[in-house]
C-alpha positions in Angstrom: 100.1 -57.8 153.4 98.1 -55.5 155.1 94.8 -57.0 153.7 95.1 -60.2 155.9 93.9 -57.7 158.8 90.2 -56.6 159.2 88.7 -53.7 161.2 88.1 -55.6 164.2 92.2 -56.3 164.4 93.8 -55.1 167.5 95.8 -52.0 167.5 100.0 -53.3 167.1 101.9 -53.7 170.3 104.2 -51.4 171.9 107.7 -52.3 171.1 108.7 -54.0 174.5 106.0 -56.1 174.5 106.3 -56.8 170.7 109.6 -58.2 171.2 108.4 -60.5 174.0 105.7 -61.9 172.4 107.7 -62.6 169.1 110.6 -64.3 171.1 107.9 -66.6 173.1 105.8 -67.3 169.6 109.4 -68.0 167.9 110.4 -70.4 170.7 107.2 -72.2 170.6 107.8 -72.8 167.0 111.2 -73.8 167.4 110.4 -76.1 170.0 107.8 -77.8 168.1 109.8 -78.2 164.7 112.8 -79.4 166.5 110.6 -82.3 168.0 109.9 -83.7 164.7 113.7 -84.3 163.8 115.1 -84.4 167.2 114.4 -88.1 168.1 115.4 -89.8 164.8 119.1 -90.3 165.6 118.3 -91.1 169.5 115.8 -94.3 167.9 118.7 -97.2 168.3 119.5 -95.9 172.0 115.8 -95.5 173.2 114.6 -98.8 171.3 117.8 -100.6 173.5 117.1 -99.1 176.6 113.2 -99.7 176.3 113.6 -103.1 175.2 112.3 -103.0 171.7 114.0 -103.6 168.4 115.2 -100.3 166.1 112.3 -101.0 163.5 109.6 -100.9 166.2 111.3 -98.0 167.8 110.6 -95.9 164.8 107.2 -96.0 166.1 108.1 -93.1 168.3 108.6 -91.0 165.0 105.6 -92.1 163.3 103.2 -91.6 166.2 104.5 -87.9 166.6 104.0 -87.1 162.7 100.5 -89.2 162.3 99.0 -87.2 165.1 100.8 -83.9 164.3 99.5 -84.4 160.8 95.9 -84.9 161.8 95.7 -82.2 164.1 97.5 -79.2 161.8 94.7 -78.9 159.5 91.7 -78.7 161.9 93.7 -75.9 164.1 91.4 -72.9 162.3 88.1 -74.8 163.3 89.3 -75.1 167.0 90.4 -71.8 167.3 87.4 -70.4 166.5 85.3 -72.1 169.0 88.1 -71.5 171.7 90.0 -68.5 170.6 93.5 -68.3 169.2 95.1 -67.1 172.5 93.5 -69.7 174.7 94.2 -72.5 172.3 97.8 -71.6 171.5 98.7 -71.3 175.4 96.9 -74.7 176.2 98.6 -76.3 173.5 101.8 -74.9 174.5 101.5 -76.0 178.6 100.3 -79.3 177.4 103.1 -80.0 174.8 105.6 -79.1 177.8 104.0 -81.5 180.0 103.8 -84.3 177.5 107.4 -83.8 176.6 108.4 -84.0 180.3 106.1 -87.6 180.2 108.3 -88.2 177.1 111.4 -88.2 179.4 110.3 -90.0 182.5 108.5 -92.9 180.4 109.7 -96.4 181.7 108.2 -98.3 179.2 107.7 -98.3 175.2 103.9 -98.0 175.2 104.1 -95.2 177.3 106.7 -93.1 175.5 104.4 -94.2 172.2 101.1 -92.8 173.7 102.8 -89.5 175.0 104.8 -89.0 171.6 101.2 -89.4 170.3 99.4 -86.6 172.8 102.6 -84.6 171.9 101.9 -84.6 168.2 98.3 -83.8 168.6 98.9 -80.7 170.7 101.8 -79.7 168.7 99.5 -79.2 165.5 97.8 -75.9 166.3 100.7 -74.4 167.7 102.3 -73.9 164.2 99.4 -72.2 162.4 98.3 -70.1 165.5 101.8 -68.8 166.4 102.0 -67.3 162.9 98.5 -66.1 163.1 99.1 -64.4 166.6 102.2 -63.1 165.3 100.8 -61.3 162.1 97.5 -60.0 164.2 100.2 -58.2 166.4 102.4 -56.6 164.0 101.8 -53.1 161.9 100.4 -54.1 158.3 103.7 -52.8 156.9 106.2 -55.1 158.8 104.3 -58.6 158.4 106.6 -59.6 155.8 109.3 -59.1 158.3 107.2 -61.0 161.0 106.9 -64.0 158.7 110.7 -64.0 158.1 111.0 -64.4 162.1 108.6 -66.8 161.9 109.9 -68.7 159.1 113.7 -68.7 160.6 112.5 -70.8 163.6 110.7 -73.4 161.2 114.0 -73.6 158.8 116.5 -73.9 161.7 114.5 -76.4 163.8 114.5 -79.3 161.6 118.0 -79.1 160.6 119.4 -78.5 164.2 117.2 -81.5 165.7 119.6 -84.3 164.6 122.5 -82.9 165.6 121.2 -81.7 169.1 119.8 -85.2 169.6 122.8 -86.9 168.7 125.1 -84.9 171.2 122.1 -85.0 173.9 122.2 -88.8 173.5 125.8 -89.6 173.3 126.7 -87.4 176.0 123.9 -86.9 178.6 120.7 -89.2 178.1 117.9 -89.5 175.8 115.5 -88.5 178.2 117.1 -84.9 177.8 116.1 -84.4 174.3 112.5 -84.1 175.8 113.4 -82.3 179.2 114.6 -79.4 177.3 111.4 -78.6 176.1 110.2 -77.8 179.6 111.8 -74.3 180.4 111.2 -73.3 176.6 107.3 -74.2 177.0 106.9 -72.4 180.3 108.6 -69.4 179.1 106.8 -69.5 175.8 103.3 -70.1 177.0 104.1 -67.3 180.2 105.4 -64.7 178.0 102.3 -65.4 175.3 99.3 -65.3 178.0 100.3 -62.0 180.0 101.0 -59.9 176.7 98.3 -61.6 174.7 95.5 -62.5 177.4 93.3 -59.4 176.7 93.7 -59.7 173.0 91.8 -62.9 172.6 90.3 -63.5 169.0 86.4 -63.4 168.6 84.7 -67.3 169.0 81.8 -69.0 167.5 79.8 -71.7 168.9 80.3 -74.1 166.0 78.9 -77.3 165.5 81.3 -80.2 165.6 81.8 -82.0 161.9 82.0 -85.3 163.5 82.2 -87.1 160.0 84.5 -84.9 158.5 86.7 -85.1 161.6 86.7 -88.9 161.4 87.2 -88.9 157.8 90.2 -86.8 158.3 91.7 -88.9 161.2 91.6 -92.3 159.3 92.6 -91.1 155.8 95.7 -88.8 157.0 96.6 -91.6 159.6 96.5 -94.4 156.8 98.6 -92.2 154.6 101.1 -90.9 156.9 101.8 -94.5 158.3 102.2 -95.7 154.8 104.4 -92.8 153.7 106.5 -93.8 156.9 106.6 -97.3 156.8 106.3 -98.1 153.0 110.0 -98.3 152.0 110.7 -100.7 155.2 107.8 -102.9 153.9 108.7 -103.0 150.2 105.7 -101.1 149.3 103.1 -102.4 147.3 104.6 -106.0 147.9 103.0 -105.6 151.5 99.4 -106.3 152.3 99.7 -103.9 154.9 101.0 -101.0 152.7 98.4 -101.7 150.0 95.5 -101.8 153.0 96.8 -98.5 153.9 96.9 -97.2 150.5 93.1 -98.1 149.6 91.8 -96.9 153.1 93.9 -93.4 152.7 92.3 -93.1 148.8 88.9 -94.1 149.9 88.7 -91.8 153.1 90.5 -88.7 151.8 88.2 -88.6 148.7 85.2 -88.7 151.0 86.6 -86.2 153.5 87.0 -84.0 150.3 83.5 -84.4 148.8 82.1 -83.9 152.3 84.2 -80.7 153.5 83.2 -79.1 150.2 79.4 -79.5 150.9 79.3 -79.3 154.5 78.1 -75.9 156.0 80.7 -75.9 159.0 83.4 -78.1 157.8 86.6 -78.8 160.0 89.0 -78.2 157.4 88.1 -75.2 155.2 88.9 -76.3 151.7 87.0 -73.5 150.1 90.7 -71.6 150.5 91.9 -73.4 147.6 89.3 -71.1 145.5 91.7 -68.4 146.3 94.3 -68.2 143.4 97.0 -66.7 145.6 96.6 -69.4 148.3 96.4 -72.1 145.7 99.7 -71.2 144.0 101.2 -70.5 147.3 100.5 -73.9 148.7 101.3 -76.0 145.4 104.7 -74.4 145.0 105.2 -75.2 148.9 104.1 -78.8 148.7 105.9 -79.5 145.4 109.0 -77.4 146.3 109.3 -78.8 149.9 109.0 -82.2 148.5 111.8 -82.1 146.0 114.2 -80.1 148.8 113.4 -82.1 151.5 114.5 -85.1 149.4 118.1 -83.8 149.6 118.0 -83.1 153.1 117.4 -86.6 153.8 119.6 -88.4 151.0 122.4 -86.7 152.1 122.8 -87.8 155.5 122.2 -91.2 154.8 125.0 -91.3 151.9 127.3 -89.8 154.2 126.8 -92.4 157.1 126.4 -95.6 155.0 129.1 -94.9 152.2 131.3 -92.3 153.6 131.7 -93.5 157.0 130.5 -90.4 158.6 129.2 -90.4 162.3 125.3 -89.3 162.6 127.1 -86.1 164.6 129.1 -85.2 161.7 126.6 -86.2 159.0 124.4 -83.5 160.9 127.0 -81.1 160.8 127.5 -81.4 157.0 123.9 -80.8 156.4 123.2 -78.0 159.3 125.4 -75.6 157.5 122.1 -74.4 155.1 120.6 -73.9 158.4 123.0 -71.1 159.1 122.5 -68.9 156.1 118.6 -69.8 156.4 118.6 -68.3 159.8 120.5 -65.1 158.7 118.5 -64.4 155.6 115.2 -65.5 156.7 114.3 -61.6 158.6 116.3 -60.1 155.8 113.7 -62.1 152.9 111.0 -61.1 155.1 111.5 -57.6 155.0 111.9 -57.6 151.3 108.7 -59.1 151.0 107.2 -56.0 152.1 109.1 -53.9 149.4 109.8 -56.7 146.4 107.2 -58.4 144.4 107.3 -61.6 146.0 107.4 -63.7 142.4 110.9 -62.6 141.7 112.0 -63.3 145.2 110.5 -67.0 144.7 112.2 -67.3 141.2 115.4 -66.3 142.6 115.2 -68.9 145.3 114.1 -71.6 142.9 116.7 -71.0 140.4 119.4 -71.0 143.2 118.0 -74.4 144.2 118.1 -75.4 140.6 121.9 -74.2 140.1 123.0 -75.6 143.7 121.2 -78.9 142.6 123.1 -79.2 139.4 126.5 -78.5 141.0 125.8 -81.2 143.7 124.6 -83.6 140.8 128.7 -83.5 139.8 129.8 -85.2 143.1 132.3 -87.8 143.5 133.0 -90.4 146.5 136.4 -88.3 147.1 134.2 -85.2 147.9 135.8 -83.3 151.1 133.9 -82.1 154.1 135.1 -78.8 153.6 133.2 -78.7 150.3 130.4 -80.3 151.2 129.8 -78.0 154.1 130.7 -74.7 152.0 128.3 -75.8 148.9 125.4 -76.5 151.5 125.9 -72.6 152.8 123.8 -71.4 149.9 121.1 -73.6 150.0 119.8 -71.6 153.4 119.4 -68.6 151.1 117.3 -70.5 148.6 115.3 -72.0 151.4 114.5 -68.6 152.7 114.0 -66.9 149.2 111.3 -69.8 148.5 109.7 -70.4 152.1 109.4 -66.9 153.4 107.4 -65.4 150.5 105.1 -68.0 149.9 104.1 -67.8 153.7 103.3 -64.1 153.0 101.5 -64.9 149.3 99.4 -67.8 150.9 97.7 -65.4 153.5 97.6 -62.5 150.9 94.0 -61.1 150.6 92.6 -63.2 153.7 90.5 -61.5 156.5 92.1 -61.9 160.1 89.6 -64.4 161.0 90.7 -66.8 158.0 94.5 -66.7 158.9 94.5 -69.5 161.1 92.8 -71.8 159.0 94.7 -71.2 155.8 98.0 -71.3 158.2 97.0 -74.4 159.3 96.1 -76.0 155.7 99.0 -74.4 154.2 101.4 -76.1 156.8 99.3 -79.3 156.7 100.4 -80.0 153.0 104.4 -78.6 153.7 104.0 -81.6 156.4 102.4 -84.2 153.8 105.2 -82.8 151.4 108.1 -83.7 153.6 106.5 -87.4 154.1 106.1 -87.8 150.4 109.8 -86.4 149.6 111.2 -88.8 152.5 109.7 -91.9 151.3 109.8 -91.3 147.4 113.4 -90.0 147.2 114.8 -93.2 149.3 112.7 -95.3 147.2 114.1 -94.1 144.1 117.4 -93.7 145.6 117.4 -97.5 146.2 116.0 -98.6 143.2 118.5 -96.1 140.9 121.5 -97.8 142.9 120.3 -101.5 142.4 120.1 -100.3 138.4 123.6 -98.9 138.5 124.9 -101.8 140.6 123.7 -104.4 137.6 124.8 -102.2 134.8 128.5 -101.7 136.7 128.7 -105.3 137.5 127.8 -106.4 133.9 130.8 -104.6 132.6 133.4 -105.9 135.2 133.4 -109.8 134.1 136.7 -111.6 135.1 137.8 -111.7 131.8 137.8 -108.1 131.0 141.1 -106.7 131.0 140.5 -103.6 133.3 139.1 -105.8 135.8 142.1 -108.1 135.7 144.3 -105.1 136.0 142.0 -103.9 139.3 142.2 -107.2 140.7 146.2 -107.4 140.1 146.7 -104.1 141.8 144.5 -105.2 144.7 146.2 -108.2 145.2 149.5 -106.6 145.0 148.5 -104.7 148.0 148.1 -108.0 150.2 144.4 -108.7 149.2 143.6 -112.4 148.5 141.8 -113.1 145.6 138.5 -113.5 147.5 139.1 -110.3 149.1 140.0 -108.5 145.9 136.4 -109.8 144.5 134.8 -108.3 147.8 136.5 -105.2 147.5 135.2 -104.9 143.8 131.9 -105.6 144.6 132.1 -103.1 147.6 133.5 -100.5 145.1 130.7 -101.3 142.7 128.0 -100.6 145.4 129.6 -97.5 146.6 129.7 -95.9 143.3 126.3 -96.8 142.3 125.1 -95.1 145.5 127.0 -91.9 144.2 125.6 -92.1 140.6 122.1 -92.5 142.1 122.7 -89.7 144.3 123.9 -87.6 141.6 120.7 -88.4 139.6 118.3 -87.4 142.3 120.0 -84.1 142.7 119.8 -83.8 138.7 116.2 -84.3 138.9 115.5 -82.0 141.6 117.1 -79.2 139.3 115.0 -79.9 136.5 111.9 -79.9 138.8 113.2 -76.5 140.5 113.4 -74.7 137.4 110.2 -76.0 136.1 108.3 -74.7 139.6 109.6 -71.0 138.7 106.8 -70.9 135.9 104.2 -71.6 138.8 104.9 -68.9 140.9 103.6 -66.6 138.1 100.1 -67.6 138.0 99.7 -65.8 141.2 98.4 -62.2 141.8 100.4 -60.9 144.9 98.6 -57.6 145.0 95.1 -59.0 144.5 
């Protein structure tokens, strides 16, 4: 990845300073991605304490996601006007302040405003942390730098629900925001003191107001549609239909405008580069497929298997353990091995693990679930870290922040699509299988009569036996639907292995 730097790039930092700035940037990323998911399990508590319904409480998540999705792709443009170091430190300080204000919020309206503000300033932190990290590592170690950066991005979303659940149950929901304060202070101070004299060049660029307005409305409508679609029965709701039309029209105009404007707020011309386009397509489709399993498994464990949110989070979190261990290792390997082979291995590992999971049953144990999730972390590292490196291959240092912003924007949208589509498909497959199984369990069927007789022999009344049968049918329907989703994911991962070979890592 030596070609991501240009002749004006600063010399690599000495080892001690490099450790401090790496730790500062990594903690800022971890704090950022942690906040995407840490509030999820706390919504019922937050809603109850602030006097709103749980359905309204989910706007705490949506407000952050919408603001964050809008801010991420404009990070490169903002950095060119302000400077990467100043912008990153300013956003980190603001994120820390807004986190504190979220914690002290005495009303739901104030919490929503602070969460939206938090999402806006969080947007530039992700791409700028990566750009600053790469700019200060020697060329031969930039794959390793991506591994360190990717490790925090992998672990954060997995750790969020566990940490959020524990803090909410044992301390107070306010502390899911307060914990950002010391981390943010250290990250901002460490970055500023080490990098303040290594600021990037700035330009007085005109403000693309039209492009910015189209982006805000289009992405805002799309993100709200994805977050609320399943709750609103999708296109049966006029609200969702309006959002879909708004997102389609505004984003279509946005693409045309940005490709023809001399100073676009988002540099869509990056898609003219083969490696960037292939890497972005792979991460978009791959993350959408991968995250479907991350979302569905905890839902199934809590709703159908009787797991508490904390134990469901622990079961899922095992993938984060191996992801944290293997991310730096895979990052180092990207400096030595053809990236395409590493990504192919990761995709095929995902596919194999998905097919194994597609054979689960309702008696599956916690131990088996936990252990079979461990290798997912290896696959994620082999899939995500090389694609980060590939997306920046061949780019001058001045475009790294823009490319990272666009790359991570597509990843965020993929997570939203993966969540919404997977939950919707799972619900519909459950309804289908419930209908099929119910049709095969008529009262006149000998096997049904035998099952009912056994239930009544255990002390259930006739009506209770029929209720237990309906409950068992529903439980098995959800299990079959989940297995089908994992089988579909396995097929998609196999298909994605072909896409990566369209790239040219050495060009």
